[in-house]
N, C-alpha and C positions, 0 to 999 in steps of 0.2 A: 876579196876572192870569194867565187863559189866551188865547193865542193862537191862532189858526186856521193852519194852514200847511199847505201841499204839501209832502211831502217831496222835495226836492231831495238830491242828495249830499252836499252840506256838513250838512244839517240831521240825514241821514241820519247821517253822521259823530257828532252831540253825542247821538243816542240810545243810542251804545256802541258797543264794538268791530267791526268789521267782520269777517267771515270770509266763506268762500265758501258760497252759499246752500245750507242743509240741513245744514250743520256744526252738531252739538250745542253747539257752543261759543256758538253764538247765543243760547240761551236753556239758560245750563247746570245749571238748577236743574229738582227734580221735589218736588209738592207729596207729603206723608206725610202731613199733619193739618191739616185747616180748622176754624175755629171763627167763629162769624156772631152777632151780637149786632144788633139791626137794629130800626128802626121805621117801619113805614110810614103817612104821614101825609098820608090822603086827601083834607084839606082843600088842601095845595100840591100834593099828584099826586107826591109825593116820598116817596125812601128814604133813611134815615140810620142811621150806627151803626159798628160796626167789624166789621173783619176781621182774623182773627189767622190766619196761615199758619207753618205747619212746614214750612220749605224743607230738602232735601238738596241739595247739589253732585254732579251725577250724570256731569259731565264729568273729560275728565282734566286738568284744571289749574285752578290757583288762579281763583276768581270775584269780581268788584270791584263788581257793579252786577247788581242784581233787575229783569228790564224787567215791568211789568205792562201790564194793555192792561184799560180801563173804560169804560163807557158814555160817550158823546160828551156829553152833559150833564150828567154827574156828576163832582164834583172832591173830590182828596183835599185833605185838609187839615191833616193831620198824620200821620207815620209814627214808630213809636216799637219801641223794645224792649220784651221782656218786663218787664224792671225800669222800665218807663216814660222810658227815656231817647229825647231825640229823635234821629232819623236822618235823615241828608238824604235828599230829592229833589226831581224837578223833574216837570214835568209840560206836555204841549203837545199840543194838540186836533190832530190833524193826518189824513191822508188815508194809507191805505194806500198804498205803492210800487207794488205790483201789482194795485191795484182802485182806480183815480180815484172812484170812488162811494163807499167805505167808509170814513167816518169816525171816529175814535174819540179817546179820552184818553189818550196812551201816558204813563206813570208809569215814572221809570225811581229806582232807591232804591239811593244810592250808599252800599257799606258802609263801615265806620268801618276795617275792615283786611280785605285778600283772604281768601279762605275755601278753606282748601285742599280738592282733590278728595277726593270723600266724606265730608266733616266738614257739620254740619246747624246749621241756625238757626232763628231765630222772629224774626216783623215782626209789628207791631200797623198797620192801616191803618187812620184813620180818613177816612171818606167821607161825601157823600152827594151828592144831586139830583135832577133828574127822569128817570124814567124813558123811554126811547123805544124805537120798535122798528128795526127795519133793510128792511120790507120793501120801500122804494125802491131797496134793491141789488140786488133781485133774489132774496133771502132773503123770499120774502112770507109765509111763516110766523111769522116774530119779528115779530108786531104788540103786542109787551109795552107795557104801558103801567100805570099805578097807576089802579085804578078796583073801585069795591066791588060791582061784578058779577063780577069775577074780574082777578085779579094774581097773574102770576108770576114767581116769581126765578129766573134760572138763566142759566149762563154765555153761550148762545148771543147774549143779547142784552146781555150784558159787566154785567149786573147788579150785579156783586161784581169785584172784582180778580182779573184773570186774568192767568196767566202768559204772557209772547208779545211781540212785537213785532208792528207795524204792516207786516206782511206775511206772506201766505198761504203762498208757500214756505219762509219759517224755522220758519213755527210750525206746518207737515205734519211737521217732523224734531223737534219736542219729545216727549221723554218724558214718555207721560202713564199713569202707575201708580194703581191704584185707591189712596183714601185714607180716613181715619178722618175723622170728622164731627162736629161738635155746633152746635145752630142755637139760638139764643134769638131768637123772631120777636115783637114787641110792633104789636097791632093792636086798632081797638073790638071790644066786645064781641060785634056781630052780625055777625061776619063768624070761618070756624074756618080754622087755618092745617092743611093737609095736606102729609105728605113721608114719605119713606121711611123706614127705620132704626125706632128703638123710641121710643116718644112715652115720655117723663119725665114732666112735669107741666104745668099750668096755674097762673101766680098774676094773681091779678085786684088791680086798683089804680084806684079810680075806675070810669072808663067804658072803662080797656083791660085786655086781659088777655096777658100774654106766655106763649107758647107753646114747650115745649122738648123739642128731640127731638136723639136721639143714635145713632149708626151701629149696628150690630147685629156688621157686619164690613164691609170696606173698599168703597167705591162709587168708579164708573168717574166719575159726575158728581152734581150735586145738583139738582133742582128742587122748589120751595119756592112751592106752589099755594095762593092765598089767595081764597075764596069763601064766600059764606052758604051752604056743604054740609052736606047730610044724610048720615049717616053709616051703612051696612051693614058690620056687621062681625061675621062668624062662619063657618066651615067653611073656616079658616086664610086667607080673604080680607077683607080690610078696604076698602071701597068709598065714597070721597068723591063724591057725586053732588049736581048742582045738584037743587033740591026740585021741580022738574015731569018730573024722569027717575026716578023711585024704583023702577017698573016695568022699566024698561029695565036698573037698575041690580043687580035680581036678574036677570033673564035673563044680564047680561053675567056677572055674577058664577059661575053654573052653566055658561056656555061657559069662563069659565077654568078652573073644576074641571076640567070635560073635557078642556080641550087641555094641561094638566097632565100628567092621566094619560097622552093618550096620547103626549106626548114622552117621560116617563117612561117608559113601555112600550118605545117604539121608541128610545130614547138613554141611557137609565138618566137615575138620579137624581143631581144636582147635588150640588155639597158639604155647601150648605145644604139644607133642606126648604123648598120655596116656602112661604112665607108672604105673599102679596101683598099690596101696597099698591097700590090702583087709583086715582086720582084723573081723575075728568072735566075737561076742558079743552074750550073753545069750537071749531067746528070750524074746520079752514084754519090752526090753531095748532102742527100737527106733534106726532106722536105721537112717545114714546119708552119704551125699558124695561129695567130690571134689576131683578135677586134682591132683589140690597140697595138700592139708591137708589128704586125703585118705578117704576110705569107711568103715566105720562101718557098719558089717551087723549082721543082727539075725542069732541065730543058724538055725531056720528053713528052710532059703534059703539053707544050706548046707546040711541038713537032708531029704530035701523031694522038688524032682526038681520040683512039682506041685508050689512049691513058690518061685520059680527063678524070678517071678515077680518083688518080692521086690528090687532084686538087679538090674533088667532094669529099676525101678522106681528111683532107688538113681541115675545111671549112665547117666541118661539123664541128669541129671542136670547139667554135662559137658558141655552141649550143649545150658545152656540157658546164656545170656549176665546179668551180675551184674543188678540186682535189683535197681533202683535209687528213685521208690516212697518212701516215709515218711508219713505215712505207708503203705506199699504196701498192695494189694489186694491177692498177691500169686499166680499171675495167672500160676507162672511156675510149681505150685503145680499140677495143674487142668491138665497142658500139660503133666508132669509125669505120670498123675493118668490113663491116656490113652495111653501113648506110652509104657508103661508097658506088656499092651496088646495086641497090636500090635507087639512088640517085640516076646513077647510068642507065638503069631501065627506063625511069621515068622521062630522062631527057635525051637520051643517046639512042634509044632503042636494043638495049642490050636486054639479052632475054637464056640465061645460060646455069639456072641456078642447079640443074643437074650436074652440070660440068663442071660449076664452082663447089659443090661440095664431093665431088670425085677427088680434087686436085686437093681439097682439104683434109680427105680422108687417107689420102697417100702420104702428104706429109706427114699428119699426126699417127700415122702409122711407123714411119720411119722415127721420127725422132723421138718419140716417146716407148720405145721397144723396152723393158725389162733390160738392164738396170738404169736407163735414164730417168731423171727425178719426175720429170712432168708424167709419167706410169703411178706414180703414187702421193704427188704432192696436189691439192687442190687447188684452182683457182684462187679461191679464198689467200692463200697463203703465199703466192706468187711472188707479193713484194719482199718479204721476210724470206723469201729462198733464192731471190736473185733469178726468178725466171720470168720477169715480167716482157721476155721476148717472146713467150709463148702465149701471152694475153692476146694477142692479133688473133691469132686460130682458132684458139678455145673458145676466146670470149665472142669473134665474131660467129661460131655456129650457135653458141649459146642466145645470143641475141635474134637468131635469124629462127632458130625453135620458137622463141617466145611470139617471134613476128606471124612465123607460119602457123602456130598453133591458135593463138589469141585472136589474127584476123588484126590488121592494119589498123582498123579505129579502135579498137581497144588498147593495142601498142601503143598508138601515138597520144592516144589521152595519159595513158597511165606516164608514159616519160615525159609529156609536156606539163604535168603535173610535179613531177620530180623537177624539173629545170624550172621552172616559173616559182615551186618553193625556195629552193637552195638556192639560186643564181647569185644572190645576193652576197650570201655566208659562207656557202660552201657546203659540200656534203661528205658525209661519210660513204664508203663504197655499201656497208650496213644500209644506210638510208635508200639507197637504189634499188638493193636487191630485195627490203621489205617493201618495196612497192609492188613491185613484180609478184612475191610471194602473196600477199595481201589480196591479188586480183582472182584470183582464183585456184582451186585444186590443180589445174594444168601449171599455171604460173608456178607454184608453190614445188612442182616435180621437178621442172623443167632447173629453177635455181640450185633446188638440193641437186639434182644428177651433173651439172655443171659446174656449178661456183662452189656448194661445200662439201661436195666428194666427189670423188673419183670415177663415179659409176659410170659414168660416159665411154671413157676409158676399159672398163672393163666388161660391158657391151661389147664394144669394139674387137675389145681382143679375143672373145669371143666368137668371133664372124659374122656379126652385124655389120650392115653398112652405116654411113652416116644418113644416107636416105632413109635408110628402115628406123633407125633412132629417131630422126626428126620427125616421119611421119608418125610414130606412133604418140606421139602426144596429141594428135590432132581428133579432135571428137568425131565417132564415127555417127 
């Protein structure tokens, strides 16, 4: 029986050994491989099946527990090792200790014996239940549910067990390296399962069909989209789209190819040749992109060419080195928020930088008015301060300023060198900022004003416009 609890200190003690917030010991494991074998039951609006997790102890000490989070209306029925032997666990529906409206099923798997640092193990988690979203918590894009028109199985809604504890502070410190995956998803025959990686096969039995996929390379996340899709598959892109958006899918496929060509010209080719999987999802459900895990793209980009900048934003992340900061200020979202418009200018004839700056200025003046934290916290500290939503506009104007002042050729050379140097091992934000700081005194000034300090806001609050600020960096 599952009980709903608010996380008092006593209950937190039951969920595992406490350490200072942010210590890796809070969640000592990293995922190296995942396998899902799930059935989607539309009659009961539920998901059931198993998740196999291959885990490595990435901490510096023995680990005795595996902490997992699961959707609040789902339960774990059994945990086993690969031989089928039962593994002890407990579960409680609780509230996050630092987010009083986010409710999860906190599962703690107790190992038979402590696992030494650096060693690995595998567990099989049997679970199921209703899938519900988290829109009421402020995460409005997480509207996830089981519906024949559209279902998505992803970490955002905890539709499968995810390493973590009910604490944002702790979870931001978890080491999350890319992992391999295999997935078998059983659904009725009138819907199609879409995901990144390589399609393996389908197996039909009566009115159900099982879709099998596996990874071509390590993925940073897993998104499984299910709908009565139509599929467009040629030219290096596989596009899963809603039946009414076939014309838009062709436009989007051409736009994706054009954006890949531009990014490759500017920053070089990534380690893998881009074979894109693009999955249409409803408007307002949140886009996301990975070369290996695929792109989930909201329907507005399929239906309105003016919305293609969203696709360009997501595609740009293919040209980001892995982010090694824990927690990260999310500089890459600022870069993507600038590059989406640069690509739109190149491919779609968009040309409204002044209007864009005016809209950013209005937003920043409203959002950062004292005593708002972004009036005093610099972008460098957004990760530690929980302000990464501000990384999009502030980072975008910072990168626009660098591009505007240094010129396209210099900007592209600097970032190309960053990407090529760090694409395999990942980069710290400091590595990216240092590259632009070393470029010349102008690059150093922009990084100081927009990243290391809040000088940009001081100037804005004293009456300068963003156009005046960005133009001031350009050498006369």
